[in-house]
C-alpha positions, 0 to 999 in steps of 0.5 A: 480390756474389760469394759466397765459396767459389764459382768459375765459368768465364768466360761466353762473350762471343760469346753475351752479345754476341749475346743481350744486345747488349753490346760484345764487348770487355767481359770477363765473367769473374766476380771471384775468391772473395776479391774485395771489393766496390768502396767509394767513395773520393774527392771525386767519390764523396762528392758522388755519395753526397750526390746519391744521398741527395737523390734518395732523400729527394726521392722519399720526400717525395712521398706517391704518386709518379708516373712523372714523380717517378721520372723526376726520380730517374733523372736525379738518380741518373744525375748521381750515377753520372757522378761515381762510375761504378763504384758498383753501388749507384747503378746498382741504384737507377737500375734500381729507379727505371726499373722504377717509372717504366715506362722500359724503355730506362732500365732496360736501359741501367742493367742493362748498366752494372750487369753491367759493374760486377758481373758476378756479379749473376745477377738483372741478367744474367737481366733483360738476357738475357730483355729482349734476347731478347724484342726479337727480331722472330720466334719463330724468332729467339727460339727460336734465341737460347734454344737458344744459351743452353741449348746448349754456347755457354751452358754458362758461364752460371749454371744458375739463369739457364739454368733460367729461360731454359729455362722461357721457351723452354718457354712459347714452344714451348707457344704454338706448339703444340709439346708435345714441345718444351714438355715437353723444355724444362720438364724442363730448367728443373726439372733445372737449378735446383730452386729455380725455383718457376715451373717446378716449379709449371708441371710440377705443373699440366701433370701434374695436367691430363693424368695421373690415377690416379698419386698417387705421381707427383703427390706427387713433383712436389709435393715438387719444388715444396716444395723450390723454396719450403719455406716456402709453406704452400699447398704443405704443404697440398697435400701434406697433402691428397694424402697424405690422399687416398692414405690416408697419414694419418700423413704427412697429419698431418705436413704439416697440422702444418707448415701450422699451424707456418708460419702461427703463425710468420707471426703468422697466427691459426689458422683454424677450417678448420685446426682442423676438419681437425685433428679429422678427421685425429685421427679418420682416424689414431686412430679416431672414438671418441677424436675424438668424446669430445674434441669432447664434452668440449670442449663440456661444459667450455665450457658448465660455464664459463658463469656463472663470473666472468671466463670467456670464456663468461660474457661471450660468452653472457650466462650461457646454457649452451644458447647455447654450441654448436659452429660449423657445421663442427665440428658436422658432424664431431661428427654424422658421427662419432656416425653412424659409431659408431652412438651414438644419444644423441650423434646426438640431441645433435648434431642438437639443437644443429645445429637450434638453431644453424640457428634462431638464424642464420635468426632473425638474418638475417631480423630487420632490427634485428639483421641486420648492416648490410653484408648486403643483403636478397637476400644474407640470403635466399640465406644463409637458403636455404643454411643451411636446405638444409644443415641439411636434408641432414644431417637426412636423412643421419642418418635414412638411415644413422644409428641409431634415435632412439626413446628417445634422450637427448641425451648432453650436454644443457645443465644444466636443459634437457630433450631435444627430441622426437627425431622433431622432430630429423629433421623437415623444416625449411623447406628449399626444394624442389630436386632435391637436397633432394627427392632426400635426402627420398626417400633418407630415406623409402627411395624409392630409384628416385625418389631416383636420378632426382632425383640425376641432375637435381641436378648434380654435388656431394659430396652427390649422390655421397654420395646415390648411394652410400647408395642403392647400398648399399641396392639393389646389391652391396656392391662397387659401393656401396663404390666409390661411397663411396670416390669421396666419400672420395677427393674430400674426405678431410679433411671430415666427409662424406669421413670418414663415406664412408671408414668405410662403404667400409671396412665394406662391403669387410670385410663382402663380403670383397672385395679391399682398395681401391686407396687402401689399396694405395698408402697404405704407398708414400705413407707411405714417400715422405713419409719421403723428404722431409727432416724439416728442412723441417718446422722451417724456419718455427719455427727459421730458424737451422736452414737459414740464418745472417745476420750483420751487422757494421760494416765499421769501428767508427770514422770521421769525420763525413762518412765512410760507415758501411758495414755488411757483411751475410753470408747463408749457406745451412746446409741440404743443398739449394739455397735460393732467394735474394731477396725473398719466397724461402726466404732473404730478401734484403729487409733493414730497417736500424733505427737508434739514434743516440747523441750530443749531439743524439740522433735516434732517430725517424729512419726506417729504411732498406730494402734489396732485395738481389735480386742472386742467384737461389739459394745452394747448400749451405754457400754464402754471399753478402756485401753491403757496404751504406751504411745511412746513405744516407738520413735517418740520414746527414744527421742525423749531419752535422747533429750534426757538432759532437759525436761520434755513434754509430749502432747498427743492428738488421737485420731480414730479411724484415721485417713490421710488426704492428698496433702498429707494431713490426717483426719478422723475417718468416717463416723470417727472422732478425735481427742486432744491431750492438751496438757500432755505428759511432762518427762523430767530431766534425768539427774544422771546426765548432769554428772561427769564421766568419772562419776558415771564410771564410778557408779557403773562400777558399783551400782545395783542393776536396778539403777542401770537404766538411767546410768546407761542412758546417760552414758550413751548420751555422753558417748554420742555427744563426745564432749567428755575426755573420760569416755574410755574409762567409762567404757572400760568400767562397763566392759569389765563389769559386763561378764558378771552381770545377769543376763537381763542386765547384759541385755540392757547394756546391749540395747542401751549402748551404741555399737562400735559402728557408731562410736569407736569406744564401744569396740571392746563391748562388741568384742565381749559379745562374741564371748556371750554364751546366753542365746537370748543375749546373743540374739540382741547382739546379733541384731544390733551389732552385726556389720555384714553377713560375714561378721564373726558375731553371726558365726558365734550366734550359730555356734550356740545351736539355739533354734530361735537364734539360728532363725534370726541369724538366717533372716538377717543374712537374708536381709543382707542378700536382698540389700534391703538396708546397710546393717543387719538390724537397728542400732539403738543409738541411731534408730531407723526412721519409722515407716509411715502409717498404712497408705490410704486410698486417695480421694478422687475428684469427680467431673462437675455435674448439674446441681441437684434439686 
């Protein structure tokens, strides 16, 4: 739909005719800002709506739809479209079905029609342009088409469309080896639309692969990627890591916090790795002492809780304080900080706990009665090898760079425990012989030449780099050792080893009086750059209302039973920057309409309706977009008709970017909002339901076709209730008039009235369908009144030799062959239950971790 407040010039018809294959006589000028979406009116539009409902419920009745099922949907929706050719909603549903069926021709045909109906649908226009260009025979032709769209001829196109065409052109140029052309078009793509995430990501990757030693340049490209998708936690994490590498730990902490905020808003539990980085950032920002004290205090508190009734530790550790230990990554941080601070008692305590944890894990993995059943013997042996090796490396590191443990007393020995022999804390623990393990044994034993030789054969890893730095500190000038430590710190700035290396690097620089390292020189620039990234980005996950608004309102508060209860949804960009618009983007257009019906026959177990409103690529600052939707298109609309004897009020809860929790409740997604239509839409009772069967028969005999919808729905209710002795005369009247009706009216009869499979009185009506000669009408007869693969109506349908009807018949036969359901299609009097919304990824609980500082 056209957003209010935005005016664009007409697009160049010549360009679209050339690229999209559209007729030049079509006008592509976008509607004015005040233009309202076209609403369906008239008998044809009503019948089209009923057929659309049947198409959707029929598809949802199939547990696992196949392409042939979507073929049925396409043909039924095309039939609906022939009755309401100006419906953008039907055109979009055909596009969705064609895409699911893999029917490219049908997709492009429906897209062309959609663009004629709604020229402001930039997503559809982009899809058509890219498809037409991709059909060109040679790369030169495609590049020429891209050049036209990106040059003066295509200036009338939305910049967001041109941005994506520029990206496609860049990729094509890259395939041809034209790197200069690739860079030029990629630069254009990022300049035309800051929300083009694919272009921003490609620019970042291209820069990272070819340029080193320019951290500020990489930060700038990362910030572009951030603005393309401000709610992507991976981008925030990349910024955190880059700022940490640059030594800008205040900025790193900011984006580390935003990562946690995003995951919390998404309902994803905090991971141990995230909390470890919280401790490391606390160390790098405020010093190791406070962080180490916080870890020790955390551990002491947990051990003190053992034995207290109701405490988690009492139940988890069976009243054994010595079993309360930090997880491996936390213990490594604790040990590294103790080594940096030269605190022997803390080093001894950490090594003691690390040894106990290693021993417990090895015992578990080697005990067939306790080892998890999903771990094979080979996997267990490999895990034992890695565990012993990692423990051995930390032992050797502590011996090489740590204080003497002679006379050390572990600082927080569990109550009633005695300290183990400190010499045992540094003994070999069964780690296998390998170049890396043997190298660190040599480093521990101060066999530096042997250690360097072994490190040269140990491959490339953080432990190898750290080992070289330790040896260089003992054998070379401080400057060379400092540079070696610095490489470790820059490689893993938020790890225990990287933090230890950074400390030793700084100590060597201070000791030698040499110039400060380059990382320190750019730290201030990096912090300044971080300040240029707007603070409102940090609040988007926790306060969605800070950057967008969503309002849902009833288009009308009162209507008849068969009138459409439309809802208007208005999305607005409140931020000062362009925001991506669409499913999974900053401003999500994936909406769930949850109904609540009130009436004489309440039906509150109806399935909600999902809308994927991908019609625009972005919203500019202060720009809004409006959608007029018909959420009663599915089960809800049929339920309202079925309770047409009484007034029915339907209220809607509209959930943006919805997700489903484990308990089945639905809630707004990350950075998304909800809107409640409290008053709702009142559908008044239908007077036709109050008349007798004889009166209905009389009216059906003489009524104008425009009055048929209410009469047929009332007749259907009579048939299903079976409460009137005049059912047969009423059906006789309908059967007698059926051959004289227009094709549209006959379609209405077939969609409104139940089949003989539900009510015996409909037997003659089903027989009349066998004599049908209009393929469009027969299509609905085949879908709604088939009782099996050998039903005569199937043969009657094939006898008409209509391609669309033949496709539907063959697809229904395929369903019967699969035994997917008991009928060939949905019955309007008893629609199958709608399928639930798309399954969401369940939230997974993480193991408990120490409380972060």
